[in-house]
N, C-alpha and C positions, 0 to 999 in steps of 0.2 A: 518872475525873476528866474533866469535860467541857471543851470549848474546844479551842484549838490551842496550849496552853501549851508553850513551849519554854524549858526550864531550862538555861541556858548553864553548862557546867562544863568543867573539864579533867580528865584522867585520868592519874595517876602511873604510871610503869612499875612492873611488879609485882615486880621483884627477880630475882636470878639463878635461884633455885629454881623460881619460878613460870615464868620465861622458859624454863627447860629443859623443863618440863612442856608448855608451849604449843608449843615448837618441835617436839615429837614428833607434833603433830597435822598430818596431811597428807591431801590429797584421795586417795580410793581409788575403786575401782569401786562402792563403796556410797555415794559422795558425789555431790552435784549442785551445780553452781555456774555463775557467770558471771564474765567478765573484761572489763576495758576498759582500754586503754592510750592515753596521750597522750604527746606529746613530753616528754623529761626537763626538769626545772626548769633555769633558767639556772645555770651554774657560778659558784662563789664565787671569791675572789681566788686561792685555791690551785689552781684548776682543777677542783675537785670540785663536783658538783651540790649546791646549797644545800639543807640539810635542811628539809623541809616541816613546819611546826608545825600542830597540830590541836587542836580542842576538840570536846566532845560536847554535843549538845542532845537532850533527850528530850521528846516531846509525846504526849499521849493524848487521843483522842476515842473515843466508844463504837464498838467494833469494830475500831479500828486503833491501833497503837502506831508512832510515827515516831521513828527515831534519825537525827539529822543530824550528820555529821562535817564541821565547818567547817575548811577547809584554807587555808594561806597561799599555795598554788600549785596547779597542776593535779595531778590524782590519777592514779597508776598503781596499780591495785588488782585483787584477786581476791576474790570472795565465793563460798563454797561451804557446803553443809550436811552435817552428820554425824549419825549416830545412835549410841545406846548409849554415853553418854547423848546426848540431842538437843541439838545446838549449831548456831549459825551462826558461821562463821569469816570474818573480814575481814582480808586482808593488804594493807598499804599500803607501797609502796616508799619508802625514804628519808624516813621520817616519825617524829615524836616527839610525845608528849602531855605535859601539864604538871601537872595538879592532881588531888587525890584526890577521888573522887565521894562524895556523901553516901550514907549507908546506905539511905535510903528512895527512891533515884533511880528504881528500877524497880517500886516498890509499885503494885499495880493493873494491871500489864502481864503479858504472857505470858513475860517475861524474868525468870529467877530471879536471875541475877547476871552480871557482866561481869569478865573477866580480861584482862590485857594482858602482852605480853612483847616483847623485841627479838630479831629473827632476822637472820642475816647481818650483824651488827654495827650496821646502821642501819635495817632494815626493821621496821615495827610490825605486830604481830599482835594483833587483838582477838577474843576468844572470848565469844559470848553464850550462856549456858546457858539453855535453854528449859524451861518447865514441861510442855509437851506439843507434839505435832507437828500438831495440828489447826489449821494456820495456812497462809496463803498469803503468799509473800514477793515484794516488788518492790524493785528497787534501780535508781537512776539517778544521773547526775551533772549538776549545774547549773553553768553558767558564771557569772562575776560579773555582777550587775545591781544595780538600785536596792535590792534586799532583802538583799544579802549578797555575799560573795566566792565562791570555789570551794567547792562543797559536794557531798559524797557522801551520798545519802539512802537509807535502808533503811526500808521499810514492812512491818509484819507485820499481816496482816488476820486477824481471828478469826471472820469470818463464813462461812468455808468449812470444811466438815466432811470431813476426809480426802479431798480430791479425787484423782482419778487423771489422769494425763497422756495425752491423745489425740494432741496434736501439740505438740512442744516442741523447739526447736533446742538443740543441746548447748551452744553459746555464743551469747549474744545481745549485739549491740552496735549497736543501730539507733536512729535519731532518732525520737522519738515526742512527742506533746503530751499525755501523761497526767499526772494530778494531781501537780504539783511541791510541794516543801516550802513555797515561796512562789510567787506567780504569776510565771511566767517562760516564755519561749519558748526559753530557752537550754538545753534538755535535750540533752546530748551523748552519753549512753550509757544504756541501759535494759535491764533483764531482769526477767522475772517467772517465778515457779515456786512450786508447792505444796511445803511443806516435807516432806510425806509422801513425796515422790519420792526422798528420801535413801535409802530402802530398796529402790529400783529402780535399774537401770543407766540411765545417761543415754541419751536417745533421739537418735540421730544422723540427720540428714537423708539420705534415699536419694539416690544419685547421679543417678537418673533422675527425681527428684521434679519435678513441674511447678509453676509459680507458683500460689499459692493464690488462690482467688476467693471472695467472700462472707465467711464467718466464718473466723477463724483463731485460733491460740493457745487452742484449746478445752480446758477442764477440765470433768470431770464428777466428781461425788461425792455423798455423802449418808450416811445411816445407817439401820440397822434396829434396832428395839428391841422387846423383849417385857417386860411388867411386870405384876405382880400386887400388889394391896393388899387387906387383910382388916381390916374395921372391927371392933374388939374392944369398944367401948363400946356401951351401950344394947342394941339388937337386933343381935347380931353377924351379919355377912354379908360376902360378897365385894363389894367396891366397885370393883375394877378387875381385869380379865383382858385386857389390851390388847396388841395387836400394831400397831406403827407403822412406816411406811416413808416416808422423806423423800429425795427425789432432786433434784439441781440441776445446772445447767450454766452456764458463763460463758465469755466469750471476747471477741474484738475483731472489729469489722467493717472491711472494707477502706476505708470512707470516714471512719474515725477514731473512731467511737463504740465503746463497750464495752457488753456486755449481761450480764444475769444473770437466770435463771429457776429457781425452786424450787417444787416441789409436795409435798404431804404427804397421805397416806391412812392411815386407821387404823380398826380395828374392836375393839369391847370386848365380850367374851363374858359379862362379869359381869351385864349387863342381860338376858341370856337365862336364865342360871342362876338369878338372883334375881328371877324374874318375879312371885313372890308378895310381894316386898318393895317394889319400885319401881312407882309408878304408870305407866300406859301412856305418858303424855306425857313422863316422864323417860326411859323406855326408848327411845322414838323419838328423843329429842333427843340421847342420849349413846351409842347403840349403835354408830354409825359416823359417819365424817366424812371429807370431802375438802376440801382448801384449797389455793389458789394462794398460796404464802407470799411469793414475790417474783417480779416480772416488770418489769424496768426497763432503760432505756438511760442511759448516762453519756456526756455530751458536754462539750467545752470550747470557749469562744469568748473568746479573749484572757485576761483575768484572771478570767473567770467560769466556774464549773462548773455544769452542769445535770444533774439526775437526773429522768427522766420515767417514771412508771409506779407499779406497786405496790411499796412499799418500807417498810423499817423507819426510823422517825425517833425517835431516843432523845435526849431533852433532860435527863434526870436519871438518876443512878445512886447510890442509897443502898440499904443492906442492908434487905431486908424490905418496902420500900414503893415505890410508883410516885408519889412526891410531885410532883416537877418534871417527871416523864415524862408530860406532859399530852397529847401527840399520839397516842401509841399506844393502840389499843383492846386489851383483854385477855380472855383466856378464863379466867374465875374459877370454872369449874365444879369445880375442885379447890382453891378458895380461892387462897392465895398460896404453895402448897406446891411446885409444879414449878419448874424453872429458869426464870428470867424470860424468857430468849430464846425458850423454847418457848411461853410464855404470851402473848407479844405478838402482836397481830393487826395486820398491816401496813395501810397506807393507800394508796389511789390518789392520788398527789400529784405536783405540780410543785414541785421544790426547786431553788433557785438559791443558790449559795454563792460567796463571794469571800474568799480568803486574802490578807492583806497584812501581812507581818512577824509581829508578835505579836498581830494582830487577825484575827477571823473574823466575817463577816457572812452571815446566812442569811435568805432569804425563802421562805415556804411557802404553797402554796395546795392545798387538798384539795377537788376538785369532787365526789367520790363518797366518802362517809364510811362507814367500818366502825365498828361499835359493839361494846361488851362482850358476850360470851357469858356470861349469868348462869345459864342452866339453867331448870328448871321447878320449881314447888312440889312438895316431896317428895324432891328431890335432897339428897345429903349436905351440900352447902354452898350451898344456896339462901339468898341474903342478906336476904330480906325476911320479916317475921313474918306469913306467909300459910299457912292450913291446906292440907293436901295435896289436899283435894277441891275447892278453890276455883280457878276459872278466872281467869287473868290475861292480858289482851290486850296484846300488844306493838305499840306504835305507832311506826313508823319514819318520820321526816320525809321529805317528798317530795324525791327526789334530782334532780328536774328544775328546781327553783327555785334561782336564784343566791343567794338569801338564806339558803339552808340549807347553803351551802358553808362550809368552815372555812379560816381564814387566820391567819398569824402572822409574826412577825419575831424574830430572835434575834441578839444581838451578844455576842461574848466577846473578852477582852483580857487579856494578861499584864502585870501592873503590880507591879514589885518582888517578883517571885516568887509573887504572888497570881494565881491563875487565876479570873477573874471573868466571869460571864455575866449578861445580863438579857434577858428576852423578854416579848413580848405575844402573846396567843393568843385569838382569838374563834372560838367553835365551838358546834355542838350537842353537848352533853355526851355523851361516849362512855359514861359510867356512867348508866344510866337511873334516873329517879325514879318512885316508886310513887304514882299518883294514885287517889283515891277519887272516882269519878264516879257519876252517876245510873244509868248502864248497867253499872256494875261496876268492877273494878280494872283500871287500865291502867299500863303502863310507858311513860313518855314521856321525851324527851330535851330538857332545858331549854336555852335559848340562853344561854350564859354568856360572860363576859369574864374573862381571867386575866392577871395581871402577876406575873412571878416572877424570881427570881435564884438563882444557885448560886455557890459559891465552893469553892476548895481551895487548900491551901498545903502544899508539901512541906518538912518540917523534917528534920534529920539522922536522927531516930529514929522519926518518925511522920508521918502525913499528916492534917491538919485539913481537914474538909470540911463543907458544909452546904447546905441548900436552903430556900427560902421561897416560897410562892405565895399571892397574894391573889385570891380568887374572888368574883365578884358574879353574881347572876341565878339561883342554885341554890336549890331548895326542899328542905326537910327534913321528915320525918314528924313529925306532932304528934298528941298525944292530946286536944287541944282539939276538942270536938265542933263548935264553930262555925268552925273553920279551913277556909277554902276549899280544896276538894279534899283535905282532911286534911293540909295542908302549911303550913309557916311559912317565909317567905323571909328570908334574912339573908346579908349579906356575911360571909366568914370568911377567916382567914389560917391556913394550915398551915405548919409549920416543923419542921426537923430539923437537929441539929448532932451531929457525931460525929468520932471519931478512929480511924484504922487504924494499928495498931502491929505491925510485923514484928519477930520475935525468933527468929533462926535458922530452924528448921523450924516454928516457931509463928507464927500470925497471929491477932491479937486485933482486934476491932472493937466499939466502944462508942458508943451513940447515945442522945440524948434528943430526943423529938419531942413536938409539941403542936398544939393548935388553939384559936384564940380566935374566939368567935361574937360579932359586934358588936351584933346585935339579938336577944339571947337572950329566950326565952319559956319560961314554966314548963311548957308542954305538950311541949317538946322532950325527947327521950329521952337527952340528954347535957347535961353542964354547960357553963357559959359558957366555962370554961377547962379543957381536957382535957390530960393529960400522960401520957407513957409512956416506956419505955426499951427498948432492945434490946442484947443482949450476944452476941457471937459468938466462939467459939474454934475454931481450925482447926489441925490438927497433921498434918504430912506425915512419913511413915516411908519415906525413900528415894524411889524413883520408882514404887513399887508401891502403897503404901497411903496413904490420907488419911482422917482422921476429923474430923467437924465437928458442932458443937452450936450451935444458934441459939435464944436465949431472947428472947421478946417479951412485954411486959407493959403493960397499961393500969393506971395508978396510981389513977385515980378510983374504979374498981370492982374493983380487984385481980384482973382476969382475965388469962389468960396463954396462951401457946402455946410448946411446946418441940418443936423440929424437929431431929432427929439423923440422921446418915447416916454410913456407912462405904463408901468407894470402894476397890475393888481393881482396879488397872490390870493385867489379866492379861497383855496384850501392848500394843503401841502402838495397836492398833486394836480391842481388846476391853476392856470395862469391866463389872464386876459391882458393883452398888450395892444396899445394903439399909439399913433404918433404921426409925424410928418417928416419928409425928407425934401430939402430945398437946395437948389443950385443957382449960381449966378456969377456974373463977371464976364471976362473976356472969353469968347468962344474958342480961343487958342489955349486956354488954360486947362489944367488937368481936371478941374471941377466944372468950369464954365462951359465946356463943350456939351454938357448935359442940361443946360438951362431950360430945355423944353421937356424935362423929365421929372419936374416937381410932382410929388405924390403924397397922398395920405393913405394910411394903412391901418388894419386891425387884424389881430391873430388870437386864436384861442388854442391853448396847448394843454394836453393831458398826459402826465407821466404815469407809467404803470410798471 
């Protein structure tokens, strides 16, 4: 769910049985945490400290889940992490909560559930059950200001893959100016840690340690993966024998900025083994790759937050499609089959954000644009109807011209529980268009304008969500021999509406999507109004196994794709995945054109 939605709720005490369970959870040598203490609340008429009341708010933007505990007075708290199972535990002295949370509160977040209980007669314990440990945790306290009262803020970042700690104090309670829940300079306590560190002993500062200079609070992490895929339709062949390594580091600089850098390298032996199947251009294009995935600085200036450098910018999150996700380029050489976070190609950008209560405003400028990687003719998932032996010239817009830079703005707001966003984006289309010119075929990037909106609404038993994008300036392939460059220009609107439904260990997702072409022509390869559906079923079996099936279908030509996978979490840091991807239906359909690319696959991944 996009935006900075904060759903205000209270949480009822879980009862004596649950409380007994929760009281048995204690920090150990296998736990990692932080504490912050402020003076006790003022005493009541009986001479006892007045009990602090609390309410919970939960917000989600891509890559981060924020839990805010609103308090009626200053906080005395302890936060620590535990494994087996993975949890974050929050202890609040002399505090009580009041209302029952809706069942769908944590849908779409890395939090599986929340439990609460009372300890020592008046202290509150909150336990957040986590779906995995590939997270980074930050917590801090905010003093009252124009945006709220006393607040304890817990952020869970999903962008870090099992980092390891190079430098970390055992207990952190320092003033910082890092991203608050709402703009504020009243940060009075702050700590950061990767949740993977719960399986390590806390690192205590050496007695003879000298004051740090330059970078500090450094985390490193990443993953290694080996994967294989075998195409079983048409001419069967190995389509993947890949080894991939991604490494990253993040930390803080003494002058207040934070940094992150991530690089990825990979090699694929399938294009050596199958040298009689793939053309030379495909083999050169997909045999190996190296990419700088992220390299940016984060800075704050008053109420404004700045991110400068190569970064991921995610404006939409729907199952199976990049509809409102208009900023990111994508590597589509495996169609839309990989995990979306590995497909996205980051942009070199200047990003400015301002958080104000239930609102979020964002400005974006991309001076150096990255574009989709679509592969070469003859590849398994080349998206254009071009013969294998035909040369296609890729034309990249000049990056030295200001007119070729991309820019946009996005605004989101929570209104009566509805998380609403609107954006405008002007760009050279990251997705290339095939031009027929006198000198041959060319892939060019049209200059387009896009206006879009997204919405989501959490109900007790499900989450309603949707996206719509209006695009002008884009050309589409036409069979009309008189069409200039073999293209027909038309404004279009793409839309999708869906519901996410959690049921115990099950999760279901159903969506309806479509496109309307405002200036339709008989030479176009699709109808004036196109429709389709997606259905997803996901089932978890404890902490070890997860099975998922995704069905996508276009209704105009009855083409489809079925993507199935089984995940075995061997340990907290090892995962084995296997499955199958199938395509069928009309060869003119979005999915049916790849009916000869059915494949089975297996992948082993290690986080560190």
